[in-house]
Backbone as CSV, one residue per row, in Angstrom:
resi,resn,N_x,N_y,N_z,CA_x,CA_y,CA_z,C_x,C_y,C_z
1,MET,20.350,-78.277,125.199,21.709,-78.789,125.197,21.672,-80.309,125.033
2,SER,22.398,-80.830,124.085,22.416,-82.256,123.794,23.534,-82.953,124.554
3,SER,23.287,-84.193,124.911,24.333,-84.969,125.559,25.259,-85.540,124.492
4,ILE,26.405,-86.019,124.923,27.369,-86.614,123.997,26.747,-87.810,123.294
5,LYS,25.988,-88.609,124.011,25.361,-89.793,123.416,24.374,-89.415,122.322
6,GLU,23.728,-88.267,122.456,22.794,-87.824,121.412,23.551,-87.305,120.196
7,ILE,24.709,-86.675,120.450,25.500,-86.110,119.363,26.174,-87.215,118.546
8,ILE,26.794,-88.169,119.234,27.509,-89.255,118.554,26.575,-90.463,118.509
9,LYS,26.039,-90.751,117.354,25.077,-91.850,117.233,25.617,-92.975,116.371
10,ARG,26.916,-93.139,116.338,27.510,-94.209,115.550,27.392,-95.522,116.299
11,GLU,26.948,-96.526,115.607,26.927,-97.864,116.180,28.276,-98.510,115.892
12,PRO,28.929,-99.066,116.885,30.212,-99.728,116.628,30.002,-101.007,115.803
13,PHE,31.059,-101.462,115.162,30.951,-102.681,114.372,30.711,-103.881,115.275
14,GLU,30.341,-104.992,114.685,29.821,-106.157,115.403,30.716,-106.669,116.540
15,LYS,32.005,-106.811,116.327,32.873,-107.388,117.360,33.660,-106.326,118.121
16,PHE,33.141,-105.113,118.159,33.789,-104.013,118.864,33.856,-104.331,120.352
17,ARG,35.002,-104.043,120.965,35.168,-104.253,122.399,35.098,-102.906,123.107
18,GLY,34.056,-102.740,123.910,33.880,-101.505,124.657,34.013,-101.735,126.147
19,LYS,33.420,-100.875,126.911,33.501,-100.903,128.377,32.997,-102.231,128.940
20,PRO,33.764,-102.819,129.848,33.286,-104.050,130.495,32.058,-103.769,131.360
21,GLU,31.084,-104.645,131.265,29.909,-104.596,132.143,30.064,-105.750,133.127
22,VAL,29.815,-105.483,134.396,30.007,-106.485,135.438,28.673,-106.793,136.097
23,ASP,28.361,-108.077,136.191,27.159,-108.522,136.891,27.569,-108.963,138.296
24,PRO,27.369,-108.109,139.308,27.795,-108.448,140.671,27.129,-109.706,141.234
25,THR,25.972,-110.094,140.695,25.316,-111.307,141.194,26.026,-112.567,140.711
26,LYS,26.774,-112.482,139.618,27.517,-113.631,139.094,28.956,-113.674,139.588
27,CYS,29.479,-112.535,140.004,30.882,-112.451,140.420,31.092,-113.214,141.724
28,ILE,32.172,-114.006,141.767,32.483,-114.784,142.972,33.695,-114.227,143.723
29,GLY,34.274,-113.144,143.208,35.397,-112.510,143.893,36.706,-113.268,143.797
30,CYS,36.878,-114.041,142.740,38.093,-114.853,142.600,39.315,-114.035,142.204
31,ALA,39.106,-112.853,141.652,40.161,-111.927,141.221,40.899,-112.392,139.973
32,ALA,40.347,-113.331,139.225,40.974,-113.755,137.965,41.063,-112.576,137.001
33,CYS,40.035,-111.748,136.989,40.025,-110.571,136.095,41.141,-109.600,136.473
34,ALA,41.366,-109.397,137.753,42.421,-108.494,138.210,43.793,-109.041,137.832
35,ASN,43.964,-110.342,137.956,45.241,-110.957,137.599,45.512,-110.868,136.107
36,ALA,44.468,-110.830,135.296,44.616,-110.814,133.839,44.683,-109.414,133.248
37,CYS,44.402,-108.386,134.005,44.257,-107.020,133.483,45.616,-106.333,133.271
38,PRO,46.031,-106.130,131.998,47.343,-105.515,131.738,47.500,-104.096,132.290
39,PRO,46.507,-103.193,132.155,46.732,-101.836,132.657,46.379,-101.671,134.139
40,GLN,46.085,-102.765,134.810,45.678,-102.746,136.216,44.477,-101.835,136.443
41,ALA,43.521,-101.942,135.534,42.259,-101.221,135.684,41.378,-101.942,136.699
42,ILE,41.732,-103.185,137.006,41.010,-103.966,138.009,42.016,-104.340,139.088
43,ILE,41.716,-103.960,140.303,42.604,-104.220,141.435,41.833,-105.050,142.457
44,ALA,42.484,-106.078,142.990,41.890,-106.880,144.060,42.808,-106.803,145.272
45,ARG,42.194,-106.600,146.430,42.972,-106.565,147.666,42.140,-107.171,148.792
46,ASP,42.822,-107.789,149.724,42.163,-108.371,150.887,42.422,-107.470,152.089
47,GLU,41.342,-107.077,152.762,41.492,-106.277,153.978,40.286,-106.459,154.888
48,ASP,40.570,-106.570,156.168,39.548,-106.676,157.212,38.544,-107.804,156.950
49,GLY,39.019,-108.931,156.472,38.147,-110.089,156.269,37.328,-110.051,154.987
50,PHE,37.655,-109.133,154.092,36.937,-109.019,152.823,37.921,-108.943,151.663
51,ARG,37.499,-109.422,150.506,38.222,-109.168,149.260,37.485,-108.037,148.570
52,ILE,38.219,-107.005,148.251,37.656,-105.836,147.578,38.175,-105.838,146.144
53,ILE,37.264,-105.800,145.205,37.631,-105.742,143.798,37.132,-104.409,143.256
54,GLU,38.068,-103.648,142.703,37.751,-102.305,142.222,38.057,-102.200,140.730
55,PHE,37.037,-101.857,139.977,37.163,-101.622,138.541,37.299,-100.120,138.321
56,SER,38.337,-99.697,137.626,38.529,-98.297,137.243,38.438,-98.244,135.722
57,PHE,37.233,-98.044,135.221,36.995,-98.133,133.785,37.733,-97.065,132.986
58,GLY,38.137,-95.974,133.615,38.912,-94.941,132.937,40.298,-95.414,132.525
59,ARG,40.815,-96.451,133.186,42.129,-97.023,132.855,42.024,-98.162,131.856
60,CYS,40.825,-98.625,131.591,40.595,-99.813,130.766,41.028,-99.577,129.311
61,ILE,41.703,-100.576,128.735,42.107,-100.500,127.326,41.235,-101.400,126.448
62,PHE,40.164,-101.946,127.016,39.180,-102.769,126.294,39.808,-103.986,125.616
63,CYS,40.788,-104.588,126.261,41.486,-105.739,125.670,40.658,-107.019,125.748
64,GLY,39.754,-107.105,126.701,38.888,-108.270,126.829,39.452,-109.395,127.675
65,ARG,40.611,-109.200,128.276,41.209,-110.278,129.076,40.392,-110.561,130.336
66,CYS,39.719,-109.556,130.867,38.866,-109.769,132.045,37.707,-110.698,131.689
67,GLU,37.109,-110.479,130.546,36.003,-111.324,130.096,36.476,-112.759,129.852
68,GLU,37.629,-112.906,129.218,38.174,-114.232,128.926,38.506,-115.014,130.187
69,SER,38.971,-114.323,131.220,39.431,-115.010,132.429,38.327,-115.282,133.447
70,CYS,37.177,-114.654,133.303,36.111,-114.792,134.299,35.468,-116.181,134.224
71,PRO,35.539,-116.963,135.301,34.995,-118.324,135.263,33.469,-118.396,135.319
72,THR,32.821,-117.298,135.671,31.362,-117.333,135.807,30.633,-116.504,134.761
73,GLY,31.366,-115.817,133.900,30.727,-114.966,132.903,30.179,-113.676,133.489
74,ALA,30.716,-113.259,134.627,30.244,-112.033,135.276,30.709,-110.781,134.553
75,VAL,31.782,-110.889,133.777,32.315,-109.738,133.051,32.100,-109.958,131.557
76,LYS,31.449,-109.004,130.935,31.197,-109.045,129.487,31.539,-107.674,128.912
77,LEU,32.239,-107.669,127.796,32.519,-106.397,127.149,31.272,-105.939,126.409
78,SER,30.940,-104.682,126.568,29.780,-104.110,125.897,30.258,-103.396,124.632
79,SER,29.353,-102.786,123.931,29.738,-101.979,122.772,29.807,-100.504,123.151
80,ASN,29.684,-100.195,124.435,29.710,-98.821,124.921,31.147,-98.292,124.944
81,TYR,31.406,-97.282,124.177,32.733,-96.673,124.152,32.692,-95.221,124.617
82,LEU,31.522,-94.717,124.911,31.374,-93.333,125.361,31.482,-93.279,126.881
83,LEU,32.662,-92.925,127.369,32.897,-92.919,128.807,33.011,-91.508,129.378
84,ALA,32.649,-90.507,128.602,32.728,-89.123,129.090,31.791,-88.946,130.283
85,THR,32.294,-88.292,131.310,31.521,-88.088,132.527,32.038,-86.847,133.247
86,THR,31.259,-86.353,134.154,31.683,-85.180,134.926,32.300,-85.578,136.260
87,THR,32.231,-86.848,136.610,32.801,-87.308,137.870,33.489,-88.660,137.696
88,LYS,34.654,-88.815,138.309,35.421,-90.058,138.205,34.681,-91.240,138.820
89,ASP,33.838,-90.971,139.792,33.103,-92.049,140.452,32.196,-92.816,139.493
90,ASP,31.780,-92.163,138.399,30.962,-92.847,137.390,31.752,-93.936,136.680
91,LEU,33.074,-93.861,136.757,33.940,-94.814,136.067,34.532,-95.844,137.022
92,LYS,33.940,-95.984,138.190,34.433,-96.947,139.185,33.312,-97.885,139.622
93,LEU,33.718,-99.089,139.920,32.813,-100.074,140.512,33.604,-100.795,141.585
94,VAL,33.076,-100.820,142.804,33.746,-101.496,143.911,32.813,-102.578,144.438
95,MET,33.358,-103.791,144.555,32.586,-104.916,145.096,33.357,-105.513,146.274
96,LYS,32.614,-105.981,147.266,33.191,-106.544,148.485,32.685,-107.966,148.695
97,PHE,33.606,-108.874,148.993,33.246,-110.273,149.214,33.863,-110.751,150.521
98,ARG,33.040,-111.412,151.338,33.530,-111.942,152.618,34.496,-113.098,152.354
99,LEU,35.626,-113.058,153.050,36.608,-114.138,152.934,36.282,-115.252,153.922
100,ALA,36.534,-116.471,153.508,36.307,-117.635,154.369,37.566,-117.912,155.188
101,LYS,37.359,-118.370,156.426,38.461,-118.739,157.310,38.664,-120.241,157.245
102,CYS,39.909,-120.650,157.206,40.237,-122.072,157.253,39.755,-122.636,158.588
103,ARG,39.086,-123.764,158.539,38.544,-124.371,159.758,39.621,-124.991,160.631
104,LYS,40.825,-125.140,160.076,41.904,-125.726,160.863,42.855,-124.657,161.406
105,CYS,43.393,-123.804,160.516,44.407,-122.834,160.960,43.868,-121.412,161.131
106,GLY,42.663,-121.142,160.628,42.053,-119.827,160.787,42.470,-118.788,159.760
107,ARG,43.325,-119.181,158.821,43.779,-118.241,157.789,42.655,-117.896,156.817
108,LEU,42.567,-116.632,156.394,41.612,-116.224,155.361,42.227,-116.614,154.020
109,PHE,41.453,-117.304,153.152,42.099,-117.842,151.958,41.306,-117.723,150.667
110,ALA,39.996,-117.591,150.690,39.182,-117.483,149.472,37.855,-116.852,149.864
111,THR,37.128,-116.351,148.866,35.822,-115.795,149.200,34.827,-116.926,149.412
112,GLU,33.832,-116.658,150.235,32.793,-117.662,150.472,32.066,-118.001,149.182
113,ARG,31.850,-117.001,148.322,31.179,-117.242,147.035,32.023,-118.134,146.132
114,GLN,33.335,-117.965,146.193,34.240,-118.783,145.402,34.110,-120.259,145.812
115,ILE,34.085,-120.489,147.094,33.978,-121.851,147.605,32.635,-122.464,147.218
116,GLU,31.568,-121.720,147.416,30.244,-122.240,147.073,30.110,-122.498,145.566
117,HIS,30.737,-121.644,144.764,30.722,-121.851,143.311,31.446,-123.154,142.952
118,ALA,32.602,-123.381,143.564,33.363,-124.609,143.301,32.543,-125.841,143.681
119,ILE,31.878,-125.780,144.819,31.053,-126.907,145.270,29.909,-127.151,144.292
120,SER,29.247,-126.091,143.839,28.116,-126.274,142.916,28.576,-126.817,141.567
121,GLU,29.763,-126.423,141.110,30.284,-126.948,139.837,30.575,-128.444,139.942
122,VAL,31.138,-128.861,141.063,31.433,-130.282,141.268,30.130,-131.069,141.395
123,GLU,29.164,-130.479,142.056,27.853,-131.112,142.203,27.184,-131.291,140.840
124,LYS,27.276,-130.262,139.976,26.712,-130.359,138.622,27.366,-131.475,137.819
125,ALA,28.640,-131.727,138.115,29.373,-132.775,137.399,29.011,-134.178,137.895
126,GLY,28.164,-134.263,138.928,27.683,-135.557,139.382,28.269,-136.081,140.674
127,TYR,29.104,-135.315,141.338,29.670,-135.752,142.608,28.564,-135.794,143.650
128,THR,28.487,-136.881,144.405,27.354,-137.061,145.315,27.684,-136.822,146.790
129,ASN,28.928,-136.942,147.179,29.283,-136.782,148.594,29.567,-135.305,148.896
130,ILE,28.553,-134.475,148.727,28.704,-133.021,148.811,29.108,-132.548,150.204
131,GLU,28.575,-133.144,151.258,28.908,-132.672,152.611,30.380,-132.893,152.938
132,ASP,30.938,-134.016,152.497,32.361,-134.277,152.705,33.188,-133.261,151.912
133,LEU,32.757,-132.982,150.700,33.423,-131.997,149.854,33.328,-130.615,150.483
134,ARG,32.159,-130.256,150.975,31.948,-128.938,151.588,32.907,-128.756,152.769
135,GLU,33.055,-129.775,153.578,33.965,-129.706,154.722,35.395,-129.436,154.249
136,ALA,35.840,-130.158,153.232,37.211,-130.009,152.733,37.435,-128.644,152.095
137,GLN,36.430,-128.098,151.454,36.594,-126.812,150.776,36.784,-125.660,151.750
138,TYR,36.413,-125.830,152.983,36.601,-124.776,153.973,37.929,-124.906,154.723
139,TYR,38.862,-125.654,154.129,40.238,-125.703,154.610,41.085,-124.947,153.592
140,CYS,42.082,-124.202,154.056,42.988,-123.520,153.123,43.745,-124.589,152.326
141,PRO,44.349,-124.233,151.216,45.032,-125.237,150.392,46.074,-126.063,151.148
142,GLU,46.835,-125.435,152.034,47.861,-126.171,152.784,47.226,-127.178,153.743
143,CYS,46.230,-126.747,154.499,45.565,-127.647,155.452,44.786,-128.742,154.721
144,ARG,44.207,-128.406,153.563,43.476,-129.390,152.769,44.431,-130.479,152.259
145,ALA,45.614,-130.074,151.835,46.606,-131.047,151.361,46.997,-131.988,152.500
146,LYS,47.188,-131.438,153.694,47.527,-132.265,154.861,46.372,-133.207,155.199
147,LEU,45.138,-132.690,155.156,43.957,-133.498,155.451,43.866,-134.694,154.509
148,PHE,44.027,-134.446,153.201,43.924,-135.543,152.239,45.099,-136.505,152.353
149,ALA,46.287,-135.994,152.672,47.443,-136.875,152.870,47.193,-137.797,154.062
150,GLU,46.629,-137.242,155.132,46.306,-138.068,156.313,45.274,-139.140,155.956
151,ARG,44.274,-138.774,155.152,43.241,-139.736,154.739,43.822,-140.844,153.861
152,VAL,44.728,-140.474,152.965,45.358,-141.477,152.099,46.186,-142.436,152.947
153,LEU,46.982,-141.892,153.883,47.785,-142.752,154.757,46.908,-143.672,155.589
154,LEU,45.813,-143.148,156.101,44.894,-143.953,156.899,44.297,-145.080,156.059
155,SER,43.900,-144.788,154.808,43.327,-145.846,153.974,44.385,-146.874,153.580
156,LEU,45.618,-146.453,153.381,46.696,-147.426,153.090,46.902,-148.351,154.266
157,LYS,46.906,-147.767,155.473,47.065,-148.580,156.691,45.894,-149.550,156.831
158,PHE,44.710,-149.070,156.495,43.506,-149.924,156.570,43.633,-151.114,155.616
159,PHE,44.008,-150.863,154.382,44.123,-151.941,153.392,45.275,-152.889,153.701
160,ARG,46.283,-152.420,154.411,47.383,-153.292,154.838,47.040,-154.062,156.106
161,GLY,45.907,-153.695,156.720,45.493,-154.356,157.954,46.164,-153.801,159.191
162,GLU,46.733,-152.613,159.106,47.447,-152.007,160.228,46.500,-151.241,161.156
163,VAL,45.252,-151.038,160.737,44.297,-150.274,161.556,43.206,-151.192,162.037
């Protein structure tokens, strides 16, 4: 008995968009792919201190928006179009990422991998005060905005001689 892959031996053309392949070691759990996915084949949800990203390849329309939106290149469209299977679980991929807590208010706001990725990108760009940056990145956006506003006000007071 031959498998479907043995029966159908057609090679797709060069720019054919097939099933997305995901490299979990590159994924930072930002959910950009889920936000970009028209048929909602990729769902992201936060629960119990984790971000869960679930790919349902059976719903995928191979549009490539997940690949375009991924900031780390973790999602790449393959040339694989043969998705026949005997179990739905073969068409699913679930990844879990720990969420970081804001050091000021305690709110869960981003994945730890997302934060570390942002820090490494800034470091690659030549920023040298990494520890100060690392501290700020572990504040939620609202608390971070307040922190920087307080720092700006303090430096203005300093330059005016008020401190």
